[in-house]
matplotlib code that plots the C-alpha trace (Angstrom):
import matplotlib.pyplot as plt

x = [0.0, 2.8, 4.5, 1.3, 1.1, 4.7, 4.2, 1.1, 3.1, 6.0, 3.7, 2.0, 5.4, 6.5, 3.2, 3.6, 7.2, 6.2, 3.4, 5.6, 8.2, 5.6, 4.2, 7.6, 9.9, 13.5, 16.3, 17.6, 14.2, 14.2, 17.8, 16.8, 13.8, 15.9, 18.6, 16.0, 14.5, 18.0, 18.9, 15.6, 16.3, 19.9, 18.8, 16.3, 18.9, 21.4, 18.7, 17.6, 21.1, 21.7, 18.6, 19.1, 21.2, 24.4, 24.7, 26.6, 23.8, 21.2, 23.1, 23.5, 19.8, 18.8, 21.0, 19.6, 16.0, 16.8, 18.3, 15.3, 12.9, 14.6, 14.5, 10.9, 10.1, 11.6, 9.7, 6.5, 7.0, 7.8, 4.7, 2.5, 3.8, 3.4, -0.1, -1.2, -0.1, -1.8, -5.0, -5.4, -5.2, -7.7, -11.3, -14.1, -15.8, -19.0, -18.8, -22.4, -25.0, -25.2, -27.8, -26.3, -28.2, -26.0, -27.0, -25.0, -25.8, -24.1, -26.3, -29.3, -29.4, -29.3, -27.7, -29.0, -26.2, -26.9, -24.1, -22.8, -19.3, -17.0, -13.3, -10.6, -8.5, -5.8, -7.1, -4.8, -6.0, -9.7, -10.4, -8.6, -10.5, -13.9, -12.9, -11.9, -14.9, -17.3, -15.6, -15.5, -18.6, -20.3, -17.1, -16.5, -20.1, -19.7, -16.4, -18.0, -20.9, -18.7, -16.4, -19.3, -20.8, -17.4, -17.1, -18.1, -20.8, -18.1, -16.4, -19.5, -19.3, -15.9, -16.6, -14.1, -14.8, -11.1, -11.0, -14.0, -12.5, -9.1, -10.7, -13.0, -10.1, -8.0, -10.8, -11.9, -8.4, -7.9, -11.2, -10.0, -6.7, -4.7, -4.4, -6.2, -8.2, -6.2, -8.9, -12.4, -15.0, -18.2, -20.3, -23.5, -23.4, -26.1, -26.6, -29.4, -29.0, -32.2]
y = [0.0, 2.4, 1.4, 2.1, 5.6, 6.2, 5.1, 7.3, 10.3, 9.6, 9.4, 12.6, 14.4, 13.1, 14.3, 17.7, 18.0, 17.0, 19.5, 22.2, 21.5, 21.6, 24.9, 26.8, 26.6, 26.2, 28.6, 26.3, 26.3, 30.1, 30.2, 27.8, 30.0, 33.2, 31.4, 30.1, 33.6, 35.1, 32.6, 33.3, 37.1, 36.7, 34.5, 37.2, 39.9, 38.0, 37.2, 40.8, 42.1, 39.8, 41.1, 44.9, 46.4, 48.3, 52.1, 51.6, 49.3, 51.8, 54.6, 52.4, 51.5, 55.1, 56.2, 53.4, 54.4, 58.1, 57.3, 55.0, 57.9, 60.3, 57.6, 57.0, 60.6, 60.3, 57.0, 58.7, 61.3, 58.5, 56.6, 59.6, 59.9, 56.1, 56.2, 58.9, 56.7, 53.6, 55.5, 55.6, 51.8, 51.1, 50.0, 50.6, 47.5, 47.4, 45.7, 46.1, 48.2, 47.9, 48.6, 48.1, 48.5, 48.8, 49.3, 51.2, 49.7, 52.6, 55.3, 53.0, 54.4, 52.6, 53.7, 52.9, 53.1, 53.0, 53.1, 51.9, 50.5, 50.4, 49.7, 50.3, 47.5, 47.5, 46.7, 43.7, 42.3, 42.8, 39.2, 37.8, 40.2, 39.0, 35.4, 35.9, 38.2, 35.5, 32.9, 35.2, 37.5, 36.4, 36.7, 40.2, 41.2, 39.9, 41.8, 45.0, 44.6, 43.7, 46.6, 49.1, 47.8, 48.2, 51.9, 54.9, 57.4, 60.1, 58.1, 58.6, 62.4, 62.6, 64.3, 62.1, 58.9, 58.2, 55.9, 53.9, 53.5, 52.4, 49.8, 48.5, 48.3, 46.3, 43.9, 43.4, 42.7, 40.3, 38.5, 38.3, 36.8, 39.2, 43.0, 43.5, 46.6, 49.8, 52.1, 52.1, 54.5, 55.4, 57.7, 57.4, 57.4, 58.2, 57.4, 58.1, 57.8, 57.0]
z = [0.0, 0.8, -2.4, -4.4, -2.8, -3.7, -7.3, -7.7, -6.3, -8.6, -11.6, -10.7, -10.3, -13.7, -15.4, -13.8, -15.0, -18.5, -18.6, -17.3, -20.0, -22.7, -21.6, -21.7, -24.6, -23.7, -24.6, -27.3, -29.1, -29.1, -30.5, -33.3, -34.2, -34.3, -36.4, -38.9, -39.3, -39.7, -42.4, -44.3, -44.2, -45.3, -48.3, -49.3, -49.0, -51.1, -53.7, -53.9, -54.2, -57.2, -58.9, -58.3, -61.1, -60.2, -60.7, -64.0, -65.3, -64.4, -66.2, -69.3, -69.3, -68.9, -71.8, -73.9, -73.1, -73.8, -77.2, -77.9, -76.9, -79.3, -82.1, -81.2, -81.9, -85.3, -85.8, -84.8, -87.5, -90.0, -88.9, -89.5, -93.0, -93.6, -92.0, -94.5, -97.4, -95.8, -95.3, -99.1, -99.0, -96.2, -96.3, -93.8, -92.5, -90.6, -87.1, -86.2, -84.6, -80.8, -78.1, -74.7, -71.4, -68.3, -64.7, -62.0, -58.6, -56.8, -58.2, -59.0, -62.5, -65.9, -69.1, -72.6, -75.2, -78.9, -81.5, -84.8, -85.0, -88.0, -88.3, -90.9, -92.4, -95.0, -98.5, -98.9, -95.5, -96.2, -97.3, -94.2, -92.0, -93.3, -92.9, -89.3, -88.6, -89.8, -87.5, -84.5, -85.0, -81.7, -79.7, -81.1, -80.2, -76.7, -76.2, -77.5, -75.1, -72.1, -72.8, -73.0, -69.7, -68.0, -68.8, -66.6, -67.6, -67.8, -70.6, -72.8, -72.5, -74.4, -77.7, -79.6, -77.7, -77.8, -74.7, -76.0, -79.5, -78.1, -75.8, -78.6, -81.1, -78.6, -77.7, -81.3, -82.5, -79.6, -80.5, -84.2, -83.1, -85.3, -85.2, -88.5, -87.5, -87.5, -86.1, -84.7, -86.1, -84.3, -86.5, -84.5, -80.7, -78.1, -74.5, -72.1, -68.3, -66.4]

ax = plt.figure().add_subplot(projection="3d")
ax.plot(x, y, z, "-o")
ax.set_aspect("equal")
plt.show()
């Protein structure tokens, strides 16, 4: 009986010691955690220093971009001259009449948008355009509708509709699979906010 009491007391002491050890981490565990974090930080610093260019590299890239910018200005003038000759070789193609209804949940208003959409293609690419347009007509219509629904009411008040034309041109060319359209033309455009 005395030995049973001694065994129970020894077991209780061992459990208490085990619980106390589990609740408090030792100094060695803390040192391991700090060492691990330090190694991770050092690896990140070394990786970043390998990716960051040196001062000489930055100067070389800046000079290269500056010379490319000056060449780009000359190229822009040349493109304008080339564009004027290409305009004589372009054809207008109809991309459809659209009626888009969009709802703005923030203001609780809806906008009715009606417009005709045309594009310009090079004369020698006209047949390829019509082939791709026939294959992707529904996709193009969807892209035009989604683009118009994603615009803000303030975008419709621009007299030239430049933002709308750029977005429609990008989405239409993406749906065609090739950049065959060179410009978007919107001769008729109206919107009513209710």
